[in-house]
N, C-alpha and C positions, 0 to 999 in steps of 0.2 A: 251508154243510149243520151242523144239528146232532142232537143227539141220539147215541146209540153207535154206530160206525164199524164198519159192518158185517163179519164176519170175512175174505169173498174178496175187500170189498176192502181191506181190509191187508197182507193177501196180499199181493196183487197191486202196493202201493206195494213194501213191502219188494222180494219180487222184481223188479220196474225197478231201483232201487237197483243189489241184488245185481246186476242183467244191466247200469247199469253201469259200476260197478268192471270187471265182468267183458273191459268192452267192452277199457275202460284199459290188463287186463292185456296182454291181443292185441293192442295195439298197440306196449303197449311190449315185449314181446318178440318182437314180431316186428323192430323198429327195432335189439335190442340181435342177433336171429337165435336169441333160443335161446340165450341166456350162451356166443356164442361173437361175440365182437366184431371177426372179422378187417374188412377193410375195401378194398372190389376197388379193383386199381388202373388207372390209366392212364383215371381219371376226366377231363375237363375243368371248369378251374377254376370255374367256374357251375354246374355238377351236384355238386360239395363245395364249393359256401358253400351250396347247398341241402339238403347233408345234415345238415351244423354249422349247423343250421338246424331241419332234423327231430327233431333229436335233442337240442339245446336247449327245445325248445316239449314234445315228449315228456317227458324225465323233468321239467320244469316240472309240467306237467300232471297227469302220470300217475305218475311216481315216488317211492314209500315212500308217496300217497295212494291209488290203489287196491286195493293189498293192505291197506292202514287198515279202507275201506268193506267186506271182505270182513272183514277180522276185530268190525267193530264185530257185521256181520249175522250170523257166527257165531255171537257172544256173544247177540243179541234167538233167535234158533232154538234156542240152547240148552235158554234158558227156554220155549217153547213147546213146542220135541221132549218134556221133562220133566214137562211142567204137561199133555200129551195125555197121557203114558201115567200120571201120580197113579193113576186110578183103573180101570185096566184089566193097571193088572203087577203084580205083586210084586219088588217090590226094584229100581225106576224107574232108582235113579242105576247099579248093576253094568251096567243093561242099556245104560244111556249111553258105563262106559266100555268095554264089548264093544264098541257102534258107534265111540269112538273107535281101540279095536287094530283093527276092520277098516278104516278109515281110515287109518288107520299103514298098510294091506299095500299097499293102495291108491297111498300113494304113493310107497311105498317100489318099488310094479313100473313106477312110471311115472316117477319116477325113472333110471330105468334108461334110459329112452330122454332122458329130460330131465334134468341133473343142479341146475336148479334148480327140483323141484318144492316147491311149499308144504302139500301138503298133508301128505305126514308132520310136519311146522312145528307146525301147525295140530293134529294131531294127540296130540300129545306136551303141549305148552304150555295146550289146553285140558283133559287131565286129571285140572289144581288146582282150574276150574270146580268137580267135585262136590264138595270138600270147603270150597270158600270159599261155594259155594252156601247153607250151613247160615249165615253169620254173619248179622246183621241189618243195618239198612239202612243206620247212619250208619260205620260196621264194613268193609263191602262199597265207601261211596265213601272213604271213608279208603285202601281197598288200591286200591284205584283213581287215586287222584290225586299215590303217592304212588309207580305204577308208570308216570303216563302225565309226570311231568316226570325220567320217567330219571335215579332217586338209586341205583338201581348202577350208572349211570355219572359219576357226578359226581368221586367219591376221585378215578377220575384224572384228569378235569379241574380240579380241583382242585388238582392236585398237579405237573401244567404249568405254570398261573398261576402258582404260588407256589415252585419248584422251576426255576431255568432250567439245570441238567444231569438233568433229568430226560430221558429220551427213552425216547419208549414203543415198544411192541418191534414185528419188523415184521410186518403182519399176516399169519397162517398159510396164510388161503385165499386169496392172492397166488399163493403159489407151488403152490398145488395146485392153482388157476386154471390158473396154465401149465402144468404136464401134460398138460391134457385138450383142449389148444386147438388141435398136432398131430393129436393124434385123429380128435377132430370134421372135423379140414380132409383128412386123407388116409387114416385108418383106417376098413376097413367095418364093414359092420354088426356084428356080432361085435365087432370092438374096444371100437366107443362102449359097446357093454353092459357091457362084459370091463373096462373104466376107472367106467364109473359102478356099478359093483357096489360100491365103495369108495372109487377115492380124489374121483370126482362129489360122493358123498352126505358124503364130509367136506369140501370145499371148501366146499356147501351149510349147514350148520350149522356151519363155523369164519367164513362170513359170517354168518351168524342170529348168531352169539356176537359177533364181535368189531364189527361195524358196531350190536350192541344195537337192533337189530329185535326180541327177544323183553323187553323191556319193558314199550315198544310195546301190542303184539301183544296181550299179557297183560291188559297195563288195557285196550284196549278190548274184551276178552273180558268182562273183569268190568261195564263202561261197558253194553256190550250188556245183558248179565243185568237189571243194572239198568234199561234205559230200559221191561224186560219186567216185569220186575215193579212197577213204579209205573202200568203202568193206562196210559198214555200215548196209546198204541199204541189205545188201544178212545175216544175223544176227539177228535175234529178238531179243536177249538174249543185245550184243549192244545199238541196236536199243535201244531199252528200256531205257538203259544209258547215251546215249545223251540226250533221251527225257528229263528224268530226269531232267539233267544235262540245257537243252534247259529252261526246267521250274521253275529251281530253281534262277537260275541266269534271267530272265525275270518277276519274281515278285520281286528281289530286285531292280535291274537294274529300273522297274515303281518307285518298295516304291523312289530311288535313286534320279531320274530325276521330280519325284512329292516335296519331299522337297528342292531338286534346284530351280528348278519353283518357289516355294513359298520363296525361296530368293531372288532370279533377280527380284519378286516385289519390293521389300521392298526397291532394290538401287534406285528406285526414275528417273528411268531411259523414258523414254516420247517417244511417234511415234513411227518416228523410227527407235531410237536406241534402244529402247527395245524390239521389234522386232525382228531386229536382231540378238539381244543375245537369246531373247524367242526361236524364230524359233529354235537356233541349239539347244537348251534342250528338246523340241520338238518332234528334230526328233531324238532322243538319247532316250524317252523317245518313241514314236513307234518302233524302233525299237525294244528292251526291249521288249516291250507288243504284238508284233510280234511272240517272243521269247515262251511266255507265250500263244503261237497261237497253235501253229506248236507245242512244245512240249506237250502240252493237249490233242491236237489231237493225237497224232501218239499214247499217254497213252491210251488216250477212243476208238481208233478203235481199239486196243489192245484185248479186253473187249469184251466181248460175248455178251454184251443187248445193249451194246452202239455203238459197233464197227460192229453192225446188221445193225443200224439205221442211221450212219456215211459213211455205207459203200452204202446207195442211190443214197449219192452223187458221187460215182467213173461216171457213167454215163455223167453226169452235167463238170467235170471237161473232161471226154476224149473229148467233143467236146466242150472244152475251147474254142477256134477260133470264132466257127460260132455261140457257146452262146454270147459269151464278142460283135463281129458286132449286130446279130441282135435283141439284146437288145439296143441297141442305133435307129434301126430298126423299131421298136417298142417305142421306149419311144421318141423321138427326134416330128416326127407328135405328138404324145399324148400331148406334152405341148406348141410346139414349136406355132409361130401364124399361119403358113400357115399349118397347121390339126387342129387339135380340136381348137387347141388356150389353154390348158384346166390353165393353170401359172394365167388363172384368175378369176380360182379358186378353185383347186386344192393345199392346202399346205403342206408341209414340213409329217404331220401328216400322212393326208389321202396316200398323194406318198408312204410313206411306205408300205400302201393296196395296191399300184399303183405294184409295186415292187416284193413284194410276190404271188400279179395274174401270174407276168409274169413268175415270177421265178418256180410258180405250172409246167406253160404253157412249160415252155422250158426242165423242165426233164421231163414231159411227154412226149414231146415229143423226147428227146434223149435216155431214155429208147428205144421208140419204132424203130425209129431210127440204131439203133449197135442193136437188136435182129436183124435187116433182115440184116445189111449192116454192112463193116470192117472200113470204116471211117466216121467221118460227112461229110457234104457238103462242108466246107470251108475247113479240111483239109486234103479230096483227093484231092481238086485241089493246094494246096499248094504244099503237095509232091509228085503228079504229074509235076508241070510243076519243083520240086526239080531236079524232077530223069528225066526230059524231055520224058517223054513217058506218053498216054495215054493208056497204056494199064496194067494200073495199078488197081484190081482187084476192084471194090466197092460192090458188093451184095458178103453176105457173099456164100462160095460156099466150097467145100474142099481143095480148096488152099487155106483155111483162109488166110492170111495176109501178103500172098504171095508179093512181089516188096519192101520190108525193104530195 
């Protein structure tokens, strides 16, 4: 393909990539029972072994990578959205801040059901983008590199490696999650809402801080913004070159981080000291594997046979807000004690089957809905609240996507 990539095709590619991340998030959450890691008792040895393999491969393939893709897509969407508002709205940055406030509110309400909600985190970490958007290309790239190298995490790692007496603090999120699990197992619906009002929310935020997810997420926001700015999404040849570079760099980085991880294991570090160093290696490894995912996806999407298959994910990604929230609406009552309490019977292996079933239902619904309506249900609500109007068309008519 030569020339400029049509807008619809660009958006389909981005939606499909986002949809692949949403699928990864769903399968990982299913394996984790939506942040409720209780294991069934009395399993036969062969099924316990399958559970171990399922959990290992789910985390290897999706852990830290699916959310990273989501973060990259958010940065690109930030650029596209702000650009579309430039000629249509006064103070587009202020409007985007209001949009983030609304996303944070949706995330908090979602977090009352599922404490691991990431929408509120995206909303808070997205706030600096409005200021960072004012930086030039070189300054923006410098910020992205420093964040993606996990610069804020390095002082603790250096201290662990240089001071044999230093002991990192006990992670607060461990204790907070420990308080939630008995409620998820035995509490009623009101009990779950009550503990997630504060304790569950605090557990999630301490997890973001203590596992150092926030520098990488913010760095990927900035990368997405820069990808949007660069115009590469408009030019197929440049996009393919970028995808090949991401794929090559991701493979090399993954191999390097694997070797570094092997080296860390020979240092004799124990407990929290080992975790502090290994977590840095893990974060950098996740970033490299995400580059493999993103680059490989773009290349496969550009090939006729694989592209047609991957394009099926576009409706799923286009309704990512609705899809993400309804995953928990289905999964939490399935596993938690106030619902079917299937945590007692379903381990990670069978949970993968459950997750795939939810995906098939969600994908079918997304395709059906978007054939009739311009936006997903929550997407319409978020957009209408952002624009402060209920006149935003929902059903597909000759007006198309009016109200952008």
